[in-house]
C-alpha positions in Angstrom: -46.6 -17.5 -37.4 -48.3 -16.8 -34.1 -51.8 -18.2 -34.3 -52.9 -16.5 -31.1 -53.1 -13.2 -33.0 -55.9 -14.6 -35.1 -58.1 -16.0 -32.3 -61.5 -14.6 -32.6 -61.0 -13.5 -36.2 -62.8 -16.2 -38.0 -66.6 -16.7 -37.5 -66.4 -20.4 -38.5 -64.7 -21.2 -35.2 -65.8 -18.2 -33.0 -67.9 -20.5 -30.8 -64.9 -22.4 -29.6 -62.8 -21.5 -26.6 -59.5 -19.7 -27.2 -57.3 -22.8 -26.8 -59.4 -24.8 -29.2 -59.4 -21.9 -31.7 -55.6 -21.8 -31.5 -55.4 -25.5 -32.1 -57.8 -25.2 -35.1 -55.8 -22.3 -36.5 -52.5 -24.3 -36.2 -54.1 -27.1 -38.1 -55.3 -24.6 -40.7 -51.8 -23.1 -41.0 -50.4 -26.5 -41.6 -53.0 -27.2 -44.2 -52.4 -23.9 -46.0 -48.6 -23.7 -45.9 -47.6 -27.4 -46.0 -50.3 -29.4 -47.7 -51.6 -26.8 -50.2 -48.1 -25.3 -50.7 -49.0 -21.7 -50.2 -45.7 -20.8 -48.5 -44.2 -19.8 -51.8 -47.1 -17.4 -52.5 -46.7 -16.0 -49.0 -42.9 -15.5 -49.6 -43.6 -13.7 -52.9 -46.1 -11.4 -51.3 -43.8 -10.7 -48.4 -41.0 -9.6 -50.7 -43.4 -7.5 -52.7 -44.8 -5.8 -49.6 -41.3 -4.9 -48.4 -40.5 -3.5 -51.8 -43.7 -1.4 -51.8 -42.9 -0.2 -48.3 -39.4 0.8 -49.4 -40.7 2.6 -52.5 -43.2 4.5 -50.3 -40.4 5.5 -47.9 -38.1 6.6 -50.6 -40.8 8.5 -52.5 -41.9 10.4 -49.5 -38.3 11.1 -48.5 -37.5 12.4 -52.0 -40.4 14.9 -52.0 -39.4 16.1 -48.5 -35.8 16.7 -49.5 -34.5 13.8 -47.4 -35.0 15.6 -44.1 -34.4 13.3 -41.1 -38.0 13.7 -39.7 -39.6 13.1 -43.1 -37.4 10.1 -43.7 -38.2 8.6 -40.3 -41.9 9.2 -40.8 -41.9 7.8 -44.3 -40.1 4.6 -43.2 -42.6 4.2 -40.4 -45.5 4.6 -42.8 -43.9 2.1 -45.1 -43.4 -0.4 -42.4 -46.9 0.0 -41.0 -48.5 -0.5 -44.4 -46.3 -3.5 -45.1 -47.2 -5.1 -41.7 -50.9 -4.5 -42.2 -50.7 -6.1 -45.6 -48.8 -9.1 -44.3 -51.4 -9.5 -41.5 -54.3 -9.5 -44.0 -52.4 -11.9 -46.3 -51.8 -14.3 -43.4 -55.5 -14.1 -42.5 -56.6 -14.9 -46.1 -54.2 -17.9 -46.3 -55.4 -19.2 -42.9 -59.0 -18.9 -44.1 -58.2 -21.0 -47.1 -56.6 -23.6 -44.9 -59.4 -23.4 -42.3 -62.0 -23.9 -45.0 -60.3 -27.0 -46.3 -59.6 -28.4 -42.8 -63.2 -27.9 -41.6 -64.6 -29.4 -44.8 -62.5 -32.5 -44.4 -63.4 -32.7 -40.7 -67.1 -32.7 -41.5 -66.6 -35.5 -44.0 -65.2 -37.8 -41.3 
């Protein structure tokens, strides 16, 4: 995962410079995916989002009689919706890891 994409997203660390935010986000990613074991949840949601994108593409193509333009457009819509969902899911999982990481950091 590219943590640079999420720099400036979380208000908890918004006061830090970009490099420090990226470092904090990498630590949060490690916390969420390795320590908390949320990588399985991410994988499940990734498969579901791709399936939803495929169903959207096939449904739109079916109703448009499988024309080439309608098929291409429906695949594009499915991919965009799936990508947006994955971005939001990553942000939510990073927030969980960031919350735990920042809480542990304050205790020390």
